[in-house]
C-alpha positions in Angstrom: 20.4 4.2 -32.4 16.9 2.9 -31.2 16.6 -0.4 -28.9 16.1 -2.6 -32.3 19.2 -1.4 -33.8 21.1 -2.0 -30.6 19.5 -5.5 -30.2 20.6 -6.3 -33.7 24.2 -5.0 -33.2 24.4 -7.1 -29.9 23.0 -10.0 -31.8 25.3 -9.6 -34.6 28.5 -9.5 -32.8 27.4 -12.2 -30.3 26.8 -14.5 -33.4 30.1 -13.5 -35.2 32.1 -14.4 -31.7 30.1 -17.7 -31.3 30.8 -18.7 -35.0 34.7 -17.9 -34.5 34.9 -19.7 -31.3 33.2 -22.9 -32.8 35.4 -22.7 -36.1 38.5 -22.5 -34.1 37.4 -25.1 -31.5 37.5 -27.6 -34.7 41.3 -27.8 -35.0 41.8 -26.9 -31.3 43.6 -29.3 -29.0 42.1 -30.8 -26.2 42.3 -28.5 -23.0 42.9 -25.4 -25.3 45.8 -23.8 -26.8 47.2 -22.8 -23.4 49.4 -25.5 -21.9 49.4 -23.6 -18.5 45.7 -22.7 -17.9 46.2 -20.9 -14.7 48.6 -18.5 -16.0 46.6 -17.8 -19.2 43.7 -17.0 -16.8 45.9 -14.7 -15.1 46.9 -13.1 -18.0 43.2 -12.6 -19.1 42.3 -11.4 -15.8 44.8 -8.5 -15.9 43.5 -7.5 -19.6 40.0 -7.7 -18.3 40.6 -5.8 -15.3 42.2 -2.9 -17.2 39.4 -2.9 -19.6 36.9 -2.6 -16.5 38.8 0.1 -15.1 39.0 2.2 -18.2 35.1 1.4 -19.1 34.2 2.3 -15.4 36.0 5.6 -15.8 34.4 6.4 -19.2 31.0 5.5 -18.2 31.3 7.8 -15.0 32.4 10.7 -17.4 29.8 10.0 -19.9 26.9 9.8 -17.4 27.9 12.8 -15.8 27.8 14.7 -19.1 24.4 13.1 -19.7 23.0 14.1 -16.4 24.4 17.6 -16.8 22.8 18.2 -20.3 19.5 17.0 -18.8 19.7 19.1 -15.7 20.6 22.0 -17.8 17.7 21.7 -20.1 15.3 21.7 -17.3 17.1 24.5 -15.7 16.9 26.7 -18.8 13.3 25.9 -19.4 12.3 26.9 -15.8 14.1 30.3 -16.0 12.6 31.2 -19.2 9.5 30.7 -17.4 10.5 33.0 -14.5 11.9 35.6 -16.9 8.5 35.7 -18.4 7.2 36.5 -14.9 9.9 39.4 -14.3 9.0 40.7 -17.8 5.7 41.8 -16.2 7.3 44.2 -14.1 9.4 45.9 -16.5 8.4 49.4 -18.2 5.1 49.1 -20.2 6.9 50.1 -23.6 8.9 46.7 -23.5 6.8 44.6 -21.5 4.7 42.8 -24.4 7.6 42.5 -26.9 10.0 41.0 -24.3 7.4 38.4 -23.5 6.7 37.7 -27.0 10.2 37.4 -27.7 10.7 34.8 -24.8 7.9 32.8 -26.5 10.1 33.0 -29.3 13.2 31.8 -27.6 11.4 28.9 -26.3 10.1 28.0 -29.8 13.5 28.2 -31.2 14.9 25.9 -28.6 12.3 23.3 -29.3 12.0 23.5 -33.1 15.5 25.2 -34.1 18.2 24.1 -31.6 16.9 20.7 -30.5 17.2 19.2 -34.2 20.5 20.9 -34.8 21.7 19.3 -31.3 20.6 15.8 -32.7 22.5 16.2 -35.5 25.6 17.6 -33.9 25.5 21.0 -36.2 24.8 23.5 -33.0 28.2 23.8 -32.3 28.8 27.3 -30.2 26.2 29.4 -32.0 24.0 31.6 -29.8 20.4 31.8 -29.5 19.5 34.5 -31.8 16.2 35.7 -29.4 19.0 35.8 -26.5 20.7 38.6 -28.6 17.3 40.2 -29.6 16.2 40.6 -26.0 19.3 42.4 -25.1 18.6 44.8 -27.8 15.0 45.3 -26.3 16.5 46.0 -23.0 18.8 48.6 -24.3 15.9 50.9 -25.3 14.3 51.2 -22.0 15.3 52.8 -18.9 13.4 51.8 -15.7 12.2 54.5 -13.2 10.2 53.1 -10.4 11.6 50.9 -7.7 9.7 47.9 -9.0 11.0 48.2 -12.6 14.5 48.8 -11.3 14.4 45.7 -9.4 12.8 43.6 -12.2 15.6 45.2 -14.5 18.2 43.9 -12.1 16.5 40.6 -11.8 16.4 40.0 -15.4 20.2 40.3 -16.1 20.7 37.8 -13.1 18.1 35.4 -14.6 19.7 36.0 -18.1 23.1 35.0 -16.7 21.5 31.8 -15.2 19.6 30.8 -18.3 23.0 31.0 -20.5 24.5 28.9 -17.9 21.9 26.3 -18.2 21.9 26.5 -22.1 25.6 26.0 -22.1 25.0 22.9 -19.8 22.3 21.6 -22.3 24.3 22.2 -25.1 27.5 20.7 -23.6 26.6 17.1 -24.4 25.5 17.7 -28.2 28.9 17.1 -29.6 30.0 14.1 -27.4 32.4 14.3 -24.5 34.4 11.0 -24.9 37.5 11.7 -27.0 38.5 9.6 -30.2 41.6 8.3 -28.7 39.5 6.5 -26.0 37.0 5.2 -28.3 40.1 3.6 -30.2 41.5 2.2 -27.1 38.2 0.7 -26.1 37.7 -1.1 -29.3 41.6 -2.3 -29.3 41.0 -3.7 -25.8 37.7 -5.3 -27.3 39.5 -6.9 -30.1 42.4 -8.2 -27.7 39.9 -9.7 -25.3 38.2 -11.3 -28.2 41.3 -12.7 -30.0 42.6 -13.9 -26.3 39.4 -15.7 -25.8 39.8 -17.7 -29.1 42.8 -19.4 -27.5 40.5 -20.7 -24.9 39.0 -23.1 -27.6 38.8 -26.6 -26.3 37.9 -29.4 -28.8 37.3 -31.5 -25.5 34.7 -29.5 -24.4 31.2 -29.4 -25.5 30.3 -26.7 -28.3 27.5 -25.2 -26.1 29.7 -24.3 -23.4 32.5 -22.6 -25.5 29.8 -20.8 -27.3 28.3 -19.7 -24.0 31.6 -18.8 -22.5 32.4 -16.2 -25.6 28.9 -15.2 -26.2 28.5 -14.0 -22.6 31.6 -12.0 -22.9 30.8 -10.6 -26.5 27.2 -9.5 -24.9 28.6 -7.7 -22.4 31.3 -5.8 -23.8 28.9 -4.9 -26.8 26.4 -3.7 -24.5 28.6 -1.6 -22.5 29.9 0.0 -25.6 26.6 0.9 -26.7 25.7 2.1 -23.4 28.8 4.5 -23.9 27.7 5.8 -27.0 24.0 6.5 -25.6 25.5 8.4 -22.9 27.8 10.2 -25.2 25.1 11.2 -27.8 22.1 12.0 -25.5 20.2 13.9 -28.1 18.2 11.7 -29.9 14.8 10.1 -30.8 15.3 6.8 -29.4 14.4 5.2 -26.2 15.9 7.2 -23.4 16.9 10.2 -25.5 16.9 13.7 -24.2 14.0 15.8 -25.8 12.7 19.0 -25.1 9.7 18.2 -22.8 10.8 20.9 -20.2 11.0 23.8 -22.7 7.6 22.1 -24.2 6.1 22.5 -21.1 7.4 26.1 -20.4 6.0 27.1 -23.9 2.7 25.9 -23.0 2.6 28.0 -19.7 3.9 31.0 -21.6 1.3 30.6 -24.2 -1.6 30.3 -21.9 -0.2 33.3 -19.7 -0.2 35.2 -23.0 -3.6 34.8 -23.8 -4.6 35.8 -20.3 -2.6 38.8 -20.3 -4.3 42.1 -20.4 -1.9 43.6 -22.9 -1.4 42.4 -26.3 1.7 40.1 -26.2 3.8 40.8 -29.4 5.3 37.5 -30.6 7.8 38.2 -33.4 8.3 34.9 -34.8 6.3 32.1 -36.6 5.3 28.7 -34.8 8.9 27.3 -35.1 10.7 30.3 -33.5 12.0 31.9 -36.9 11.8 35.6 -36.8 9.1 37.3 -39.1 10.2 39.5 -41.6 9.5 43.2 -40.8 
């Protein structure tokens, strides 16, 4: 959802709330439907406080997930770049192929995995190039000290890369359970209905409209914020994009062009394996 649609949703909900209040106000008694305004305000305070506590907890949970996804994407991209450097110290027989497979890994993240994360269809599938690189490593045996060091370092970086990938994909399916969304919307409905009982025919319409309109704007904006944080992968403003991996991909391609060895890239421009 982009900013335009979010703004339209807020305006729509606010307009409905104001119209409802003004309609109820026509037949409302002077001083509102409550005979004891202080007691009614106290009950409303309890409802609003409970909603505020719940929404604050959920916002914290959603923002933490959003930040984890963002940092995971950046860490994964940085480790892919480091693995490319490590690959240059591995045995010469697998060096150009592993380097090319890392390029394919980066391409698949940008052009294959990211659209699937936006649509929520990535699920728990593994990146095929991670498996392919493992099979490539199985075909070599490091001999020199530098090759053995690079070999061990590669596996450490692989573990870190998979962990970062897990953080990146963590937020693709959302972390807020459906029951919490149901409770939030029920609380919103309860506050909205309760506000209508404050309709007062003796008070000016603009005051009544401002009162319920402000509540509608705040609650609707907060719910949209939760949706944004719970769905971080989208093309709208503030959505997570594969900027870090795109930067890494450019660096890998530049390094490949400067490499004295011919780098074997076994995939097309979108990271799909070429038929052998």
